[in-house]
C-alpha positions as a Markdown table, in Angstrom:
| # | Residue | x | y | z |
|---|---|---|---|---|
| 1 | Met | -16.0 | 29.6 | 15.0 |
| 2 | Glu | -13.7 | 32.0 | 13.1 |
| 3 | Asn | -11.5 | 31.6 | 10.0 |
| 4 | Ile | -8.5 | 30.3 | 9.1 |
| 5 | Lys | -5.3 | 31.9 | 7.4 |
| 6 | Lys | -2.6 | 29.4 | 5.9 |
| 7 | Asp | 0.0 | 31.6 | 4.3 |
| 8 | Asn | 2.4 | 28.1 | 5.1 |
| 9 | Phe | 1.4 | 25.0 | 4.3 |
| 10 | Glu | 4.2 | 23.2 | 3.2 |
| 11 | Gly | 4.3 | 21.6 | 6.9 |
| 12 | Asp | 0.7 | 20.4 | 6.5 |
| 13 | Val | 1.5 | 18.9 | 3.4 |
| 14 | Asp | 4.4 | 17.7 | 4.1 |
| 15 | Leu | 2.7 | 15.7 | 7.3 |
| 16 | Ser | 0.8 | 14.0 | 4.9 |
| 17 | Ile | 2.9 | 13.4 | 2.3 |
| 18 | Ser | 6.2 | 12.4 | 3.8 |
| 19 | Leu | 6.6 | 9.2 | 4.1 |
| 20 | Asn | 5.1 | 8.5 | 1.2 |
| 21 | Arg | 7.8 | 10.8 | -0.2 |
| 22 | Trp | 11.2 | 9.2 | 1.5 |
| 23 | Ile | 9.7 | 5.9 | 0.1 |
| 24 | Leu | 8.6 | 6.2 | -3.6 |
| 25 | Lys | 11.6 | 8.0 | -4.0 |
| 26 | Pro | 14.4 | 6.2 | -3.8 |
| 27 | Ile | 12.5 | 3.5 | -6.3 |
| 28 | Gly | 12.3 | 6.4 | -9.2 |
| 29 | Thr | 8.0 | 6.5 | -8.0 |
| 30 | Trp | 7.4 | 9.6 | -6.5 |
| 31 | Pro | 6.1 | 11.7 | -9.4 |
| 32 | Ser | 7.6 | 14.8 | -10.1 |
| 33 | Leu | 5.3 | 17.8 | -8.7 |
| 34 | Lys | 6.8 | 21.0 | -10.4 |
| 35 | Val | 8.1 | 19.9 | -13.4 |
| 36 | Ser | 9.4 | 24.0 | -14.8 |
| 37 | Lys | 11.8 | 22.9 | -12.1 |
| 38 | Thr | 12.8 | 19.1 | -12.5 |
| 39 | Lys | 16.2 | 19.4 | -13.3 |
| 40 | Arg | 17.7 | 17.0 | -16.3 |
| 41 | Leu | 19.8 | 14.9 | -13.6 |
| 42 | Asp | 17.3 | 14.6 | -10.9 |
| 43 | Tyr | 14.9 | 12.7 | -14.3 |
| 44 | Phe | 18.6 | 11.1 | -15.5 |
| 45 | Leu | 18.4 | 9.5 | -11.9 |
| 46 | Lys | 15.1 | 8.7 | -11.9 |
| 47 | Lys | 14.4 | 6.9 | -14.9 |
| 48 | Leu | 18.6 | 5.2 | -13.6 |
| 49 | Ala | 16.8 | 4.4 | -10.1 |
| 50 | Ile | 13.5 | 2.7 | -12.4 |
| 51 | Leu | 15.9 | 0.2 | -14.5 |
| 52 | Ile | 18.7 | -0.7 | -11.3 |
| 53 | Cys | 15.2 | -2.0 | -9.8 |
| 54 | Tyr | 14.3 | -3.3 | -12.5 |
| 55 | Ile | 17.2 | -5.3 | -13.4 |
| 56 | Leu | 17.2 | -6.3 | -9.5 |
| 57 | Leu | 14.0 | -8.0 | -9.7 |
| 58 | Cys | 15.1 | -9.6 | -12.4 |
| 59 | Phe | 17.6 | -11.3 | -11.4 |
| 60 | Val | 16.6 | -12.7 | -8.5 |
| 61 | Leu | 12.9 | -13.8 | -11.0 |
| 62 | Ile | 15.6 | -15.1 | -14.2 |
| 63 | Leu | 17.9 | -16.6 | -11.8 |
| 64 | Gly | 15.7 | -18.4 | -9.1 |
| 65 | Ser | 13.0 | -19.5 | -11.9 |
| 66 | Met | 16.3 | -20.9 | -13.7 |
| 67 | Phe | 17.5 | -23.6 | -10.4 |
| 68 | Ile | 13.8 | -24.5 | -10.0 |
| 69 | Ile | 13.3 | -26.2 | -13.7 |
| 70 | Leu | 17.1 | -27.3 | -13.7 |
| 71 | Glu | 18.2 | -28.5 | -10.8 |
| 72 | Leu | 15.4 | -28.9 | -8.0 |
| 73 | Glu | 13.6 | -32.0 | -7.6 |
| 74 | Asp | 12.1 | -32.2 | -4.2 |
| 75 | Phe | 8.3 | -30.6 | -4.6 |
| 76 | Tyr | 9.0 | -28.5 | -0.3 |
| 77 | Asn | 12.0 | -26.4 | -1.5 |
| 78 | Ser | 10.4 | -26.0 | -5.0 |
| 79 | Leu | 8.0 | -25.1 | -3.2 |
| 80 | Lys | 9.0 | -23.2 | -0.5 |
| 81 | Ile | 11.1 | -20.6 | -3.4 |
| 82 | Gly | 8.9 | -20.5 | -5.9 |
| 83 | Ser | 6.6 | -18.6 | -3.7 |
| 84 | Ala | 9.6 | -16.7 | -2.7 |
| 85 | Leu | 9.6 | -15.5 | -6.3 |
| 86 | Ser | 5.8 | -15.2 | -6.1 |
| 87 | Phe | 6.5 | -12.1 | -3.9 |
| 88 | Phe | 9.3 | -10.9 | -6.7 |
| 89 | Leu | 6.7 | -11.0 | -9.4 |
| 90 | Met | 4.0 | -9.6 | -7.2 |
| 91 | Ala | 6.2 | -6.8 | -6.7 |
| 92 | Ala | 7.4 | -6.1 | -10.6 |
| 93 | Met | 3.6 | -5.9 | -11.4 |
| 94 | Lys | 3.0 | -3.6 | -8.6 |
| 95 | Tyr | 6.0 | -1.7 | -10.2 |
| 96 | Phe | 4.7 | -1.8 | -13.1 |
| 97 | Phe | 1.0 | 0.1 | -11.6 |
| 98 | Leu | 3.0 | 2.4 | -10.0 |
| 99 | Ile | 5.2 | 3.9 | -12.5 |
| 100 | Ile | 2.0 | 3.5 | -15.5 |
| 101 | Arg | 0.2 | 5.5 | -12.5 |
| 102 | Glu | 2.5 | 8.2 | -12.4 |
| 103 | Asn | 0.3 | 11.3 | -13.2 |
| 104 | Asp | -2.9 | 10.0 | -12.1 |
| 105 | Ile | -0.6 | 10.1 | -8.7 |
| 106 | Lys | 0.7 | 13.6 | -9.0 |
| 107 | Ser | -3.0 | 14.5 | -9.8 |
| 108 | Cys | -4.3 | 12.7 | -6.5 |
| 109 | Ile | -1.5 | 14.9 | -4.8 |
| 110 | Asp | -1.5 | 18.1 | -6.3 |
| 111 | Ser | -5.3 | 17.6 | -4.6 |
| 112 | Ile | -4.2 | 17.0 | -1.5 |
| 113 | Glu | -2.0 | 20.2 | -1.6 |
| 114 | Met | -4.9 | 22.1 | -2.8 |
| 115 | Asp | -7.3 | 21.1 | -0.3 |
| 116 | Trp | -4.4 | 21.7 | 3.1 |
| 117 | Lys | -4.3 | 25.3 | 1.0 |
| 118 | Asp | -8.1 | 26.2 | 1.0 |
| 119 | Val | -9.0 | 24.4 | 4.6 |
| 120 | Lys | -10.6 | 27.7 | 6.0 |
| 121 | Tyr | -11.5 | 26.4 | 9.5 |
| 122 | Leu | -10.0 | 24.9 | 12.9 |
| 123 | Glu | -12.2 | 22.4 | 12.9 |
| 124 | Asp | -11.4 | 21.3 | 8.9 |
| 125 | Lys | -7.0 | 21.7 | 9.9 |
| 126 | Lys | -7.9 | 19.2 | 13.2 |
| 127 | Ile | -9.7 | 16.2 | 11.5 |
| 128 | Met | -7.1 | 16.9 | 8.3 |
| 129 | Ile | -4.4 | 16.1 | 10.8 |
| 130 | Asp | -6.4 | 13.2 | 12.7 |
| 131 | Asn | -6.8 | 11.6 | 9.0 |
| 132 | Ala | -2.7 | 12.3 | 8.0 |
| 133 | Asn | -1.7 | 11.4 | 11.6 |
| 134 | Phe | -3.6 | 7.9 | 10.7 |
| 135 | Gly | -2.8 | 7.4 | 8.0 |
| 136 | Arg | 1.1 | 7.5 | 8.5 |
| 137 | Lys | 0.3 | 4.9 | 11.8 |
| 138 | Leu | -0.7 | 2.4 | 8.9 |
| 139 | Ile | 2.3 | 3.2 | 6.8 |
| 140 | Ile | 4.7 | 2.8 | 9.6 |
| 141 | Ile | 3.3 | -0.3 | 10.9 |
| 142 | Cys | 3.5 | -1.8 | 7.6 |
| 143 | Gly | 7.3 | -0.4 | 7.0 |
| 144 | Phe | 8.5 | -2.0 | 10.7 |
| 145 | Phe | 6.6 | -5.5 | 9.8 |
| 146 | Met | 8.1 | -5.3 | 6.2 |
| 147 | Tyr | 11.6 | -4.2 | 6.4 |
| 148 | Gly | 11.5 | -6.8 | 10.0 |
| 149 | Gly | 11.1 | -9.0 | 6.9 |
| 150 | Val | 14.5 | -8.5 | 5.6 |
| 151 | Val | 16.4 | -8.0 | 8.4 |
| 152 | Phe | 15.1 | -11.9 | 10.0 |
| 153 | Tyr | 15.0 | -13.7 | 5.8 |
| 154 | Tyr | 18.4 | -12.0 | 4.7 |
| 155 | Ile | 20.4 | -11.7 | 7.3 |
| 156 | Ala | 19.1 | -12.9 | 10.7 |
| 157 | Leu | 18.6 | -16.9 | 8.6 |
| 158 | Pro | 21.6 | -17.1 | 6.1 |
| 159 | Met | 23.6 | -16.1 | 9.4 |
| 160 | Thr | 22.3 | -18.7 | 11.7 |
| 161 | His | 22.7 | -21.2 | 9.2 |
| 162 | Gly | 26.1 | -21.3 | 9.2 |
| 163 | Arg | 28.3 | -22.3 | 6.0 |
| 164 | Ala | 28.5 | -25.6 | 4.3 |
| 165 | Leu | 30.9 | -28.1 | 3.7 |
| 166 | Asp | 31.5 | -28.8 | 0.1 |
| 167 | Glu | 33.2 | -33.2 | 0.2 |
| 168 | Asp | 34.6 | -32.8 | -3.1 |
| 169 | Arg | 36.2 | -29.6 | -3.6 |
| 170 | Asn | 37.1 | -29.2 | 0.8 |
| 171 | Ile | 35.7 | -26.0 | 0.7 |
| 172 | Thr | 33.1 | -24.1 | 2.5 |
| 173 | Tyr | 30.4 | -21.6 | 1.4 |
| 174 | Arg | 27.7 | -19.7 | 3.0 |
| 175 | Pro | 24.4 | -20.4 | 1.4 |
| 176 | Leu | 22.8 | -18.3 | -0.6 |
| 177 | Val | 19.4 | -17.0 | 0.3 |
| 178 | Tyr | 18.5 | -18.2 | -3.1 |
| 179 | Pro | 20.5 | -20.6 | -5.0 |
| 180 | Val | 22.4 | -20.1 | -8.6 |
| 181 | Pro | 21.9 | -22.5 | -11.0 |
| 182 | Lys | 24.9 | -23.9 | -11.5 |
| 183 | Ile | 25.4 | -23.2 | -15.7 |
| 184 | Ile | 25.1 | -19.4 | -14.7 |
| 185 | Ala | 27.7 | -19.2 | -12.0 |
| 186 | Asp | 29.6 | -21.4 | -9.2 |
| 187 | Ala | 27.8 | -19.5 | -6.3 |
| 188 | Gln | 30.3 | -21.7 | -3.9 |
| 189 | Ile | 33.5 | -19.6 | -4.4 |
| 190 | Ser | 34.2 | -16.8 | -3.0 |
| 191 | Pro | 34.0 | -13.8 | -3.8 |
| 192 | Thr | 31.5 | -15.1 | -5.9 |
| 193 | Asn | 28.9 | -15.8 | -3.7 |
| 194 | Glu | 29.8 | -13.0 | -1.5 |
| 195 | Ile | 28.7 | -10.7 | -5.1 |
| 196 | Phe | 25.6 | -12.7 | -5.3 |
| 197 | Tyr | 24.4 | -12.3 | -1.8 |
| 198 | Phe | 24.4 | -8.6 | -1.3 |
| 199 | Ile | 23.2 | -8.7 | -4.7 |
| 200 | Gln | 20.0 | -10.4 | -3.8 |
| 201 | Leu | 19.7 | -8.6 | -0.4 |
| 202 | Cys | 19.7 | -5.2 | -2.5 |
| 203 | Ser | 16.3 | -7.2 | -4.2 |
| 204 | Gly | 15.5 | -7.6 | -1.4 |
| 205 | Leu | 15.0 | -4.2 | -0.4 |
| 206 | Val | 13.3 | -3.2 | -3.3 |
| 207 | Ala | 10.3 | -5.9 | -3.4 |
| 208 | His | 9.6 | -5.3 | 0.2 |
| 209 | Asn | 9.8 | -1.2 | -0.4 |
| 210 | Ile | 7.3 | -1.6 | -3.1 |
| 211 | Thr | 5.4 | -3.8 | -1.0 |
| 212 | Val | 5.8 | -0.4 | 1.5 |
| 213 | Ala | 5.2 | 1.5 | -1.1 |
| 214 | Ala | 2.4 | 0.5 | -2.8 |
| 215 | Cys | 0.6 | -0.3 | 0.9 |
| 216 | Gly | 1.5 | 3.6 | 1.8 |
| 217 | Leu | 0.1 | 5.0 | -1.6 |
| 218 | Val | -3.0 | 3.7 | -0.5 |
| 219 | Ala | -3.2 | 4.3 | 3.3 |
| 220 | Leu | -1.7 | 8.2 | 2.0 |
| 221 | Leu | -5.5 | 8.7 | -0.6 |
| 222 | Ala | -8.5 | 6.2 | 1.4 |
| 223 | Met | -7.3 | 8.3 | 4.2 |
| 224 | His | -7.4 | 11.9 | 3.0 |
| 225 | Ala | -10.7 | 11.0 | 1.4 |
| 226 | Cys | -12.0 | 10.3 | 4.7 |
| 227 | Gly | -11.4 | 13.5 | 6.5 |
| 228 | Gln | -12.9 | 15.3 | 3.4 |
| 229 | Leu | -15.3 | 13.3 | 3.6 |
| 230 | Glu | -15.8 | 14.3 | 7.5 |
| 231 | Ile | -15.3 | 17.5 | 6.2 |
| 232 | Leu | -18.0 | 17.6 | 4.5 |
| 233 | Val | -20.1 | 15.6 | 7.5 |
| 234 | Ser | -19.3 | 18.5 | 9.9 |
| 235 | Trp | -20.0 | 21.5 | 7.2 |
| 236 | Leu | -23.9 | 20.3 | 7.1 |
| 237 | Glu | -24.2 | 20.1 | 10.7 |
| 238 | Tyr | -24.0 | 24.6 | 10.3 |
| 239 | Leu | -25.9 | 24.4 | 7.0 |
| 240 | Val | -29.0 | 25.7 | 8.2 |
| 241 | Asp | -28.0 | 28.2 | 10.9 |
| 242 | Gly | -23.8 | 28.6 | 10.0 |
| 243 | Arg | -21.6 | 28.7 | 11.8 |
| 244 | Glu | -20.6 | 31.0 | 15.6 |
| 245 | Asn | -18.5 | 34.3 | 14.7 |
| 246 | Val | -19.4 | 33.4 | 10.1 |
| 247 | Ser | -21.1 | 36.0 | 8.3 |
| 248 | Asp | -22.1 | 33.6 | 5.4 |
| 249 | Thr | -25.2 | 32.7 | 4.2 |
| 250 | Leu | -27.4 | 30.0 | 3.5 |
| 251 | Asp | -26.5 | 30.1 | -0.8 |
| 252 | Glu | -23.2 | 30.6 | 0.2 |
| 253 | Arg | -22.9 | 27.6 | 2.6 |
| 254 | Leu | -25.3 | 25.1 | 0.5 |
| 255 | Ala | -23.3 | 26.2 | -2.8 |
| 256 | Asp | -19.7 | 25.1 | -0.6 |
| 257 | Ile | -21.3 | 22.2 | 0.7 |
| 258 | Val | -22.1 | 21.0 | -2.8 |
| 259 | Glu | -18.6 | 22.1 | -4.3 |
| 260 | Gln | -17.4 | 20.2 | -0.9 |
| 261 | His | -19.5 | 17.5 | -2.1 |
| 262 | Val | -17.8 | 16.9 | -5.7 |
| 263 | Arg | -14.8 | 17.8 | -5.5 |
| 264 | Ala | -14.2 | 14.7 | -2.1 |
| 265 | Phe | -16.2 | 12.0 | -5.1 |
| 266 | Ser | -14.2 | 13.3 | -7.2 |
| 267 | Phe | -11.0 | 12.6 | -4.9 |
| 268 | Ile | -12.1 | 9.3 | -4.5 |
| 269 | Lys | -12.9 | 8.2 | -8.4 |
| 270 | Arg | -9.4 | 9.1 | -9.3 |
| 271 | Thr | -8.0 | 7.2 | -5.9 |
| 272 | Glu | -9.5 | 4.3 | -7.3 |
| 273 | Glu | -7.9 | 4.2 | -10.9 |
| 274 | Val | -5.1 | 4.7 | -8.8 |
| 275 | Ile | -5.5 | 1.5 | -7.0 |
| 276 | Ser | -7.0 | -0.7 | -9.0 |
| 277 | Glu | -4.4 | -2.6 | -10.0 |
| 278 | Ile | -2.4 | -2.5 | -7.5 |
| 279 | Ser | -5.2 | -4.1 | -5.3 |
| 280 | Leu | -5.8 | -6.9 | -7.8 |
| 281 | Val | -2.6 | -8.2 | -7.6 |
| 282 | Glu | -2.1 | -7.7 | -3.6 |
| 283 | Ile | -5.7 | -10.3 | -3.3 |
| 284 | Val | -4.6 | -12.7 | -5.5 |
| 285 | Gly | -1.1 | -12.9 | -4.6 |
| 286 | Cys | -1.3 | -12.4 | -0.6 |
| 287 | Thr | -3.9 | -15.1 | -0.5 |
| 288 | Leu | -1.3 | -17.9 | -2.1 |
| 289 | Asn | 1.4 | -16.1 | 0.0 |
| 290 | Ile | -0.9 | -16.5 | 3.3 |
| 291 | Cys | -1.2 | -19.7 | 2.5 |
| 292 | Cys | 2.3 | -21.0 | 1.2 |
| 293 | Leu | 3.6 | -18.9 | 4.9 |
| 294 | Gly | 1.4 | -20.5 | 7.1 |
| 295 | Tyr | 2.8 | -23.5 | 5.4 |
| 296 | His | 6.0 | -23.3 | 5.5 |
| 297 | Cys | 6.0 | -21.4 | 8.9 |
| 298 | Met | 4.5 | -25.4 | 10.2 |
| 299 | Met | 6.6 | -27.1 | 8.3 |
| 300 | Glu | 10.2 | -25.0 | 10.0 |
| 301 | Trp | 8.4 | -25.6 | 13.7 |
| 302 | Asp | 8.1 | -29.8 | 12.6 |
| 303 | Ile | 12.2 | -29.9 | 11.6 |
| 304 | Lys | 13.6 | -28.0 | 14.8 |
| 305 | Lys | 13.7 | -24.2 | 13.6 |
| 306 | Pro | 12.2 | -22.3 | 16.0 |
| 307 | Leu | 14.2 | -19.0 | 14.0 |
| 308 | Gly | 12.7 | -20.3 | 10.5 |
| 309 | Ser | 9.6 | -20.7 | 11.7 |
| 310 | Val | 9.6 | -17.2 | 13.9 |
| 311 | Thr | 10.8 | -15.3 | 10.3 |
| 312 | Tyr | 7.7 | -16.9 | 8.1 |
| 313 | Leu | 5.7 | -16.0 | 11.1 |
| 314 | Ile | 6.8 | -12.2 | 11.0 |
| 315 | Leu | 6.5 | -12.2 | 7.1 |
| 316 | Leu | 3.6 | -13.6 | 7.4 |
| 317 | Thr | 1.6 | -11.4 | 9.3 |
| 318 | Ser | 3.3 | -8.5 | 7.2 |
| 319 | Val | 1.8 | -10.0 | 4.5 |
| 320 | Thr | -1.4 | -10.5 | 6.0 |
| 321 | Phe | -1.5 | -6.8 | 7.9 |
| 322 | Asn | -1.2 | -5.6 | 4.0 |
| 323 | Ile | -4.0 | -6.6 | 2.8 |
| 324 | Phe | -6.2 | -5.6 | 6.2 |
| 325 | Ile | -4.6 | -2.6 | 5.1 |
| 326 | Phe | -6.6 | -2.6 | 2.1 |
| 327 | Cys | -9.2 | -4.0 | 2.9 |
| 328 | Tyr | -9.8 | -1.9 | 6.1 |
| 329 | Ile | -9.6 | 1.1 | 4.3 |
| 330 | Gly | -12.0 | 0.4 | 2.0 |
| 331 | Glu | -14.5 | -0.6 | 5.1 |
| 332 | Val | -14.1 | 3.0 | 6.2 |
| 333 | Leu | -14.7 | 4.8 | 3.2 |
| 334 | Ala | -17.5 | 3.2 | 2.6 |
| 335 | Glu | -18.7 | 3.8 | 6.2 |
| 336 | Arg | -17.7 | 8.0 | 5.1 |
| 337 | Thr | -20.1 | 8.0 | 2.0 |
| 338 | Leu | -22.5 | 7.2 | 4.1 |
| 339 | Lys | -22.8 | 8.4 | 7.4 |
| 340 | Val | -22.6 | 12.1 | 4.8 |
| 341 | Gly | -25.9 | 10.7 | 3.7 |
| 342 | Glu | -27.4 | 9.9 | 6.7 |
| 343 | Arg | -26.2 | 13.4 | 8.5 |
| 344 | Ser | -27.2 | 15.0 | 5.2 |
| 345 | Tyr | -30.9 | 13.9 | 6.4 |
| 346 | Met | -31.0 | 14.4 | 9.7 |
| 347 | Ile | -29.9 | 17.8 | 9.9 |
| 348 | Asp | -33.1 | 20.4 | 9.4 |
| 349 | Trp | -33.6 | 20.0 | 5.5 |
| 350 | Tyr | -37.0 | 20.9 | 5.9 |
| 351 | Arg | -36.5 | 24.3 | 7.0 |
| 352 | Ile | -34.2 | 25.6 | 4.4 |
| 353 | Pro | -36.4 | 27.7 | 1.8 |
| 354 | Asp | -37.5 | 27.8 | -1.5 |
| 355 | Arg | -37.2 | 25.1 | -2.8 |
| 356 | Lys | -32.8 | 24.9 | -2.6 |
| 357 | Asn | -33.2 | 21.9 | 0.1 |
| 358 | Leu | -33.5 | 19.9 | -3.6 |
| 359 | Ala | -29.0 | 19.9 | -3.3 |
| 360 | Ile | -29.5 | 18.3 | 0.0 |
| 361 | Val | -32.1 | 15.6 | -1.4 |
| 362 | Leu | -29.3 | 14.7 | -4.2 |
| 363 | Ile | -26.3 | 14.5 | -2.2 |
| 364 | Ile | -29.1 | 11.8 | 0.1 |
| 365 | Met | -28.9 | 9.7 | -3.2 |
| 366 | Met | -25.3 | 10.2 | -4.3 |
| 367 | Ser | -24.2 | 9.1 | -0.4 |
| 368 | Asn | -26.5 | 6.1 | -0.6 |
| 369 | Ser | -25.1 | 4.7 | -3.7 |
| 370 | Thr | -22.4 | 3.4 | -1.5 |
| 371 | Thr | -18.7 | 4.3 | -3.1 |
| 372 | Lys | -16.3 | 1.2 | -3.0 |
| 373 | Leu | -13.2 | 1.4 | -3.3 |
| 374 | Thr | -12.2 | -2.5 | -5.9 |
| 375 | Ala | -10.0 | -4.4 | -6.7 |
| 376 | Gly | -9.5 | -4.8 | -10.7 |
| 377 | Asn | -13.3 | -3.2 | -10.8 |
| 378 | Leu | -14.1 | -7.6 | -9.8 |
| 379 | Ile | -13.7 | -7.1 | -5.6 |
| 380 | Asp | -15.0 | -4.9 | -2.6 |
| 381 | Leu | -12.3 | -4.1 | -0.7 |
| 382 | Ser | -13.7 | -4.6 | 3.0 |
| 383 | Ile | -13.1 | -6.7 | 5.7 |
| 384 | Ser | -16.3 | -9.3 | 4.4 |
| 385 | Ser | -13.6 | -9.3 | 1.4 |
| 386 | Phe | -10.7 | -9.9 | 3.9 |
| 387 | Cys | -12.6 | -13.1 | 5.7 |
| 388 | Asp | -12.6 | -14.4 | 2.5 |
| 389 | Ile | -9.5 | -14.2 | 1.5 |
| 390 | Ile | -8.3 | -15.8 | 4.8 |
| 391 | Lys | -11.0 | -18.5 | 4.5 |
| 392 | Ser | -9.4 | -18.9 | 1.2 |
| 393 | Ser | -6.1 | -19.5 | 2.2 |
| 394 | Val | -7.1 | -21.6 | 4.8 |
| 395 | Val | -8.5 | -23.8 | 2.4 |
| 396 | Tyr | -6.1 | -23.4 | 0.4 |
| 397 | Leu | -3.4 | -24.7 | 3.4 |
| 398 | Asn | -5.5 | -27.8 | 4.6 |
| 399 | Met | -5.5 | -28.9 | 0.5 |
| 400 | Leu | -1.4 | -28.3 | 0.7 |
| 401 | Arg | -1.1 | -30.5 | 3.7 |
| 402 | Thr | -2.8 | -32.6 | 2.5 |
| 403 | Val | -1.5 | -33.7 | -0.6 |
| 404 | Thr | 2.4 | -33.4 | 0.9 |
């Protein structure tokens, strides 16, 4: 296997990060990778985008909370609007962590770019491409469900409800997705009704885009880390006898393996720092959202509103898939880490002369202490945790049905 030369690697880097860049840039959380070339106008537009996004999120959160407190009396409608507002609260918190972690995200993306630049073998390039494509597929599926939820919840559902009639004033109006308290504005008259509807639609797009951005960032970083561990495993197979048509010594191969091992685990540590708080918000919030969305889905079906039931089912699917991505990627990364230790033991390490095989022993020991992604250093991201989340949501759903 021959070494490969990569003078132009921009296309490979773009394969990994292009979707994330498209999602993060509109909300101002894509890091400025080339600070020296960043214009003042770009910096101003980035800060303006952040300000606008927070205004849109707070617009729905504040007015929706006021409406629940001041005007709603029945439990079901309060729960219905409150659970929707919890999604905006989660989005605002994840948005905050994306902003304050900009430097860490930049460091991770720089590492991804450097790994693509330093790739030496065709086999390694194929591994990185496979993992990058898998990460892109996860982002696309997440975006499909999330943006589909926007279309149903903010467009299809309000349109099918038709126009409501205010008999006292003899006017018709289209009910808003999130009602506005009367002390703020009379949202039943035109054009106030249309203005508030448009603002709420933009707010929903921002909230769902933040969710896709957080999920996409986790997929990007974790799958790249998995690719680097898989490359390390392939290098271990060639440690003793070397590669065909490649002239290098055992010491050089061993040094490359140790360096790759350190770089991979350093990247995993930075990934953990970036996604830790975001994962905690996602897990806690999604546990409650799954419960509430399942409840709303059943209630809408009971009162013969199939479109409403389908809308909540789509939102339920998207939320469940999001949390599954977090947990599944954590599980895959933990398995890849253990695989490094297993492969280190399975090679003919006893054929390595002198005491150089002690480096392999160190790799085995480090790999056996499984590196796991966690949510706030409290919950391991794994399939077992995903099952626990679903079980907890079902328990809360049964409690909610019993109470109501």
